[in-house]
MDTraj code that builds the backbone (N, CA, C; nanometers):
import mdtraj as md
import numpy as np

residues = "MET LYS VAL VAL HIS GLU LEU LEU LEU LYS LEU LYS ASN LYS GLU GLU GLN GLY GLU SER LEU LEU ASP ARG THR MET VAL PHE PHE SER SER ASN LEU GLY ASP ALA SER THR HIS SER THR LYS ASN LEU PRO VAL LEU LEU ALA GLY GLY GLY SER ARG HIS GLY GLN HIS LEU ALA PHE ASP PRO ASP SER PRO PRO PRO LEU SER ASN LEU TYR LEU SER MET LEU HIS ARG LEU GLY ILE ASN ALA ASP LYS PHE ALA SER SER THR GLY THR LEU THR GLY LEU GLU SER".split()
xyz = np.array([
    [-15.6650, 10.0319, -13.7221],
    [-15.7851, 10.0825, -13.6589],
    [-15.9076, 10.0428, -13.7416],
    [-15.8887, 10.0333, -13.8720],
    [-16.0001, 9.9923, -13.9570],
    [-16.0453, 9.8499, -13.9222],
    [-15.9509, 9.7614, -13.8986],
    [-15.9833, 9.6237, -13.8635],
    [-16.0527, 9.6172, -13.7272],
    [-16.0054, 9.6963, -13.6313],
    [-16.0701, 9.7012, -13.4998],
    [-16.2133, 9.7523, -13.5153],
    [-16.2318, 9.8549, -13.5959],
    [-16.3649, 9.9095, -13.6221],
    [-16.4562, 9.8019, -13.6814],
    [-16.4063, 9.7280, -13.7788],
    [-16.4862, 9.6218, -13.8405],
    [-16.5228, 9.5142, -13.7386],
    [-16.4287, 9.4776, -13.6525],
    [-16.4562, 9.3793, -13.5476],
    [-16.5668, 9.4287, -13.4552],
    [-16.5562, 9.5542, -13.4107],
    [-16.6568, 9.6096, -13.3200],
    [-16.7944, 9.6138, -13.3855],
    [-16.8003, 9.6491, -13.5137],
    [-16.9287, 9.6504, -13.5847],
    [-16.9884, 9.5112, -13.5943],
    [-16.9064, 9.4127, -13.6249],
    [-16.9557, 9.2747, -13.6328],
    [-17.0086, 9.2281, -13.4988],
    [-16.9363, 9.2585, -13.3917],
    [-16.9824, 9.2204, -13.2581],
    [-17.1118, 9.2927, -13.2217],
    [-17.1223, 9.4183, -13.2598],
    [-17.2423, 9.4968, -13.2296],
    [-17.3651, 9.4448, -13.3047],
    [-17.3447, 9.3984, -13.4270],
    [-17.4561, 9.3558, -13.5114],
    [-17.4953, 9.2100, -13.4943],
    [-17.4222, 9.1344, -13.4152],
    [-17.4539, 8.9932, -13.3910],
    [-17.5149, 8.9791, -13.2525],
    [-17.6314, 8.9159, -13.2441],
    [-17.6983, 8.9008, -13.1146],
    [-17.6875, 8.7589, -13.0618],
    [-17.6842, 8.7520, -12.9294],
    [-17.6845, 8.6248, -12.8588],
    [-17.7699, 8.6427, -12.7348],
    [-17.8740, 8.5639, -12.7235],
    [-17.9653, 8.5695, -12.6094],
    [-18.0168, 8.7108, -12.5839],
    [-18.0523, 8.7815, -12.6916],
    [-18.1130, 8.9128, -12.6807],
    [-18.0178, 9.0287, -12.6580],
    [-17.8888, 9.0028, -12.6562],
    [-17.7880, 9.1080, -12.6391],
    [-17.6896, 9.1014, -12.7545],
    [-17.6318, 9.2161, -12.7880],
    [-17.5273, 9.2132, -12.8898],
    [-17.4030, 9.1472, -12.8303],
    [-17.3255, 9.0834, -12.9156],
    [-17.2009, 9.0230, -12.8678],
    [-17.1061, 9.1290, -12.8121],
    [-17.1170, 9.2518, -12.8625],
    [-17.0322, 9.3593, -12.8113],
    [-17.0643, 9.3879, -12.6645],
    [-17.1922, 9.3811, -12.6282],
    [-17.2297, 9.4025, -12.4882],
    [-17.1821, 9.2887, -12.3985],
    [-17.1602, 9.1717, -12.4574],
    [-17.1202, 9.0531, -12.3814],
    [-16.9696, 9.0272, -12.3887],
    [-16.8957, 9.1163, -12.4561],
    [-16.7530, 9.0970, -12.4796],
    [-16.6775, 9.2252, -12.4460],
    [-16.5598, 9.2128, -12.3855],
    [-16.4722, 9.3274, -12.3670],
    [-16.3605, 9.3195, -12.4698],
    [-16.3411, 9.4265, -12.5437],
    [-16.2340, 9.4333, -12.6428],
    [-16.1342, 9.5375, -12.5932],
    [-16.0134, 9.4927, -12.5682],
    [-15.9052, 9.5792, -12.5206],
    [-15.8047, 9.5931, -12.6341],
    [-15.7706, 9.7173, -12.6686],
    [-15.6731, 9.7442, -12.7745],
    [-15.5801, 9.8534, -12.7244],
    [-15.4508, 9.8300, -12.7354],
    [-15.3553, 9.9274, -12.6830],
    [-15.2207, 9.9134, -12.7537],
    [-15.1267, 9.9893, -12.7057],
    [-14.9896, 9.9839, -12.7528],
    [-14.8995, 9.9730, -12.6308],
    [-14.7796, 9.9237, -12.6521],
    [-14.6860, 9.9148, -12.5399],
    [-14.6029, 10.0420, -12.5236],
    [-14.6262, 10.1410, -12.6117],
    [-14.5526, 10.2670, -12.6028],
    [-14.6485, 10.3852, -12.6082],
    [-14.6261, 10.4828, -12.5226],
    [-14.7028, 10.6058, -12.5274],
    [-14.6438, 10.7047, -12.6264],
    [-14.5129, 10.7007, -12.6414],
    [-14.4415, 10.7856, -12.7370],
    [-14.3284, 10.7016, -12.7957],
    [-14.3493, 10.6539, -12.9174],
    [-14.2527, 10.5629, -12.9783],
    [-14.1176, 10.6286, -13.0038],
    [-14.1161, 10.7594, -13.0260],
    [-13.9883, 10.8251, -13.0555],
    [-13.8963, 10.8296, -12.9341],
    [-13.9541, 10.8249, -12.8142],
    [-13.8710, 10.8247, -12.6933],
    [-13.8797, 10.6912, -12.6177],
    [-13.9546, 10.5981, -12.6719],
    [-13.9762, 10.4673, -12.6095],
    [-14.0392, 10.4811, -12.4709],
    [-14.1220, 10.5823, -12.4549],
    [-14.1883, 10.6062, -12.3271],
    [-14.3054, 10.5096, -12.3085],
    [-14.3152, 10.4590, -12.1878],
    [-14.4295, 10.3725, -12.1543],
    [-14.5334, 10.4481, -12.0713],
    [-14.5249, 10.5791, -12.0705],
    [-14.6237, 10.6611, -12.0005],
    [-14.7301, 10.7064, -12.0991],
    [-14.8496, 10.7305, -12.0481],
    [-14.9600, 10.7823, -12.1283],
    [-14.9908, 10.6918, -12.2479],
    [-15.0096, 10.5638, -12.2189],
    [-15.0376, 10.4666, -12.3240],
    [-15.1758, 10.4893, -12.3836],
    [-15.1876, 10.4755, -12.5155],
    [-15.3201, 10.4831, -12.5768],
    [-15.3942, 10.3515, -12.5505],
    [-15.5142, 10.3597, -12.4960],
    [-15.5919, 10.2408, -12.4625],
    [-15.7338, 10.2589, -12.5121],
    [-15.7848, 10.1551, -12.5769],
    [-15.9241, 10.1529, -12.6203],
    [-15.9902, 10.0340, -12.5532],
    [-16.0995, 10.0582, -12.4831],
    [-16.1788, 9.9509, -12.4233],
    [-16.3201, 9.9655, -12.4762],
    [-16.3690, 9.8617, -12.5406],
    [-16.5032, 9.8651, -12.5988],
    [-16.5839, 9.7466, -12.5485],
    [-16.7154, 9.7656, -12.5427],
    [-16.8059, 9.6571, -12.5055],
    [-16.8037, 9.6257, -12.3585],
    [-16.8552, 9.5077, -12.3266],
    [-16.8512, 9.4599, -12.1898],
    [-16.9446, 9.5291, -12.0938],
    [-17.0355, 9.6107, -12.1446],
    [-17.1322, 9.6766, -12.0575],
    [-17.0795, 9.7973, -11.9826],
    [-16.9571, 9.8377, -12.0077],
    [-16.9036, 9.9575, -11.9429],
    [-16.9578, 10.0828, -12.0109],
    [-16.9441, 10.1951, -11.9438],
    [-16.9847, 10.3230, -12.0019],
    [-16.8828, 10.3621, -12.1077],
    [-16.9309, 10.3923, -12.2276],
    [-16.8407, 10.4216, -12.3382],
    [-16.8737, 10.5572, -12.3986],
    [-16.8059, 10.5883, -12.5089],
    [-16.8269, 10.7157, -12.5762],
    [-16.7627, 10.8307, -12.5020],
    [-16.6522, 10.8025, -12.4387],
    [-16.5863, 10.9054, -12.3595],
    [-16.4352, 10.8887, -12.3676],
    [-16.3676, 10.9925, -12.3323],
    [-16.2222, 10.9908, -12.3233],
    [-16.1871, 11.0169, -12.1781],
    [-16.1192, 10.9230, -12.1161],
    [-16.0774, 10.9420, -11.9774],
    [-15.9322, 10.9903, -11.9765],
    [-15.9105, 11.1045, -11.9202],
    [-15.7751, 11.1587, -11.9082],
    [-15.7406, 11.1662, -11.7596],
    [-15.6199, 11.1289, -11.7278],
    [-15.5760, 11.1271, -11.5887],
    [-15.4570, 11.2207, -11.5716],
    [-15.4311, 11.2559, -11.4483],
    [-15.3201, 11.3448, -11.4162],
    [-15.1899, 11.2833, -11.4675],
    [-15.1222, 11.3481, -11.5618],
    [-15.0000, 11.2898, -11.6177],
    [-14.8868, 11.2765, -11.5154],
    [-14.8928, 11.3548, -11.4086],
    [-14.7886, 11.3464, -11.3059],
    [-14.8156, 11.2356, -11.2049],
    [-14.9408, 11.1920, -11.1976],
    [-14.9768, 11.0870, -11.1017],
    [-15.0898, 11.0010, -11.1582],
    [-15.0631, 10.9337, -11.2701],
    [-15.1686, 10.8533, -11.3312],
    [-15.1917, 10.7235, -11.2544],
    [-15.3121, 10.6675, -11.2634],
    [-15.3336, 10.5367, -11.2012],
    [-15.2589, 10.4300, -11.2814],
    [-15.2183, 10.3222, -11.2172],
    [-15.1513, 10.2162, -11.2926],
    [-15.2496, 10.1483, -11.3894],
    [-15.1987, 10.1030, -11.5030],
    [-15.2821, 10.0345, -11.6009],
    [-15.3471, 9.9104, -11.5406],
    [-15.2826, 9.8524, -11.4415],
    [-15.3384, 9.7342, -11.3769],
    [-15.4713, 9.7652, -11.3072],
    [-15.4999, 9.8934, -11.2785],
    [-15.6323, 9.9286, -11.2250],
    [-15.7407, 9.8990, -11.3280],
    [-15.7111, 9.9229, -11.4552],
    [-15.8058, 9.8893, -11.5608],
    [-15.8257, 9.7384, -11.5674],
    [-15.7173, 9.6633, -11.5590],
    [-15.7284, 9.5172, -11.5633],
    [-15.8110, 9.4657, -11.4454],
    [-15.7920, 9.5243, -11.3276],
    [-15.8706, 9.4842, -11.2115],
    [-16.0184, 9.5161, -11.2336],
    [-16.0477, 9.6310, -11.2922],
    [-16.1862, 9.6671, -11.3240],
    [-16.2475, 9.5675, -11.4226],
    [-16.1680, 9.5249, -11.5198],
    [-16.2163, 9.4275, -11.6174],
    [-16.2444, 9.2930, -11.5506],
    [-16.1585, 9.2515, -11.4585],
    [-16.1824, 9.1274, -11.3847],
    [-16.3122, 9.1355, -11.3057],
    [-16.3351, 9.2482, -11.2394],
    [-16.4583, 9.2658, -11.1628],
    [-16.5796, 9.2571, -11.2545],
    [-16.5704, 9.3164, -11.3736],
    [-16.6802, 9.3127, -11.4705],
    [-16.7108, 9.1687, -11.5123],
    [-16.6078, 9.0842, -11.5124],
    [-16.6242, 8.9431, -11.5466],
    [-16.6745, 8.8598, -11.4289],
    [-16.6920, 8.9242, -11.3141],
    [-16.7404, 8.8528, -11.1970],
    [-16.6300, 8.7913, -11.1127],
    [-16.5067, 8.8274, -11.1407],
    [-16.3928, 8.7780, -11.0631],
    [-16.3581, 8.8852, -10.9607],
    [-16.3902, 8.8618, -10.8368],
    [-16.3747, 8.9630, -10.7328],
    [-16.2357, 8.9587, -10.6704],
    [-16.1363, 8.9830, -10.7517],
    [-15.9982, 8.9884, -10.7032],
    [-15.9764, 9.1182, -10.6262],
    [-15.8924, 9.1114, -10.5250],
    [-15.8588, 9.2310, -10.4471],
    [-15.7556, 9.3165, -10.5181],
    [-15.6640, 9.2517, -10.5904],
    [-15.5553, 9.3220, -10.6594],
    [-15.5251, 9.2507, -10.7896],
    [-15.4619, 9.3227, -10.8801],
    [-15.4029, 9.2641, -10.9997],
    [-15.2697, 9.3340, -11.0200],
    [-15.1611, 9.2583, -11.0090],
    [-15.0264, 9.3150, -11.0223],
    [-15.0101, 9.4344, -10.9271],
    [-14.9802, 9.5521, -10.9800],
    [-14.9542, 9.6694, -10.8962],
    [-15.0769, 9.7593, -10.8817],
    [-15.1966, 9.7033, -10.9000],
    [-15.3178, 9.7867, -10.8933],
    [-15.3342, 9.8481, -10.7549],
    [-15.3965, 9.9634, -10.7537],
    [-15.4263, 10.0345, -10.6288],
    [-15.5769, 10.0430, -10.6071],
    [-15.6534, 9.9798, -10.6940],
    [-15.7989, 9.9830, -10.6898],
    [-15.8521, 9.9741, -10.8308],
    [-15.9818, 9.9909, -10.8450],
    [-16.0407, 9.9877, -10.9783],
    [-16.0293, 10.1248, -11.0433],
    [-16.0464, 10.1276, -11.1734],
    [-16.0372, 10.2532, -11.2486],
    [-16.1723, 10.3231, -11.2465],
    [-16.1747, 10.4482, -11.2091],
    [-16.2996, 10.5236, -11.2042],
    [-16.3369, 10.5727, -11.3432],
    [-16.4680, 10.5880, -11.3666],
    [-16.5175, 10.6413, -11.4926],
    [-16.5687, 10.5360, -11.5887],
    [-16.5547, 10.4078, -11.5545],
    [-16.6002, 10.3011, -11.6426],
    [-16.7394, 10.2508, -11.6076],
    [-16.7900, 10.2897, -11.4946],
    [-16.9176, 10.2382, -11.4480],
    [-17.0268, 10.2673, -11.5490],
    [-17.1151, 10.1692, -11.5682],
    [-17.2245, 10.1881, -11.6648],
    [-17.3426, 10.2578, -11.6007],
])
top = md.Topology()
chain = top.add_chain()
for i, resn in enumerate(residues, 1):
    res = top.add_residue(resn, chain, resSeq=i)
    for name in ("N", "CA", "C"):
        top.add_atom(name, md.element.get_by_symbol(name[0]), res)
traj = md.Trajectory(xyz[None], top)
């Protein structure tokens, strides 16, 4: 996490065309396990920084009916200007990321 923090600070402090590189870049950091002791792939820890999305928040979803992670990927594609209808098993974009 220290290395991720250092990366985010460097991106934030470097400007390109009047914007920080952090605002022009999406940084996705996650794990493939939500609970390593049970090898569960539910409730994965995900960090999304930069890219002009709304940040400084924790989004929690219904653990019994969470949106698929591919909804986040679809939202990221849209942010990049790629207007895909679906990504893998996505059911739509992820709410709460709008800037």
